[in-house]
C-alpha positions, 0 to 999 in steps of 0.5 A: 376372625373369630374364635371358637371350638371347631367342633361346634361351629356357629357358621350357617350352613353352606357358608365357605367355598374353601376351608383350610386346615393347617393343624386342627385335624392333627390337634383333634387326633391327638387328644382324648376320644379321638373318634368322636372329636374327629368326627364332630370336627368333621361333620361340622366342617362338611355342614358348613362347606357349600356343595363342590367346595374345597376342604384343605388339610395340612397336616404333620401326619402321614396321608395314611394316619389321617386320609382314612378320617376323611374318607368316611362315606357321611362326607361324600368328599373326594380325597387325594393326598400329595 
């Protein structure tokens, strides 16, 4: 595995078919400068996901507290919560 800041991924564009986030979004939301940090995180994830790929976010937060970040038109994602 590689260690890096999730807001500054060094992977090439469209590198992954699946990304699993277990708590990263939660950690960023609990930090400082939340809007900018979340935008940096999700923009980077969007960049490295291939078209049609899946981003699986497992969060301690309620869907109402996280889903609106993922529904930003910038990413073009279809979002569902369970």
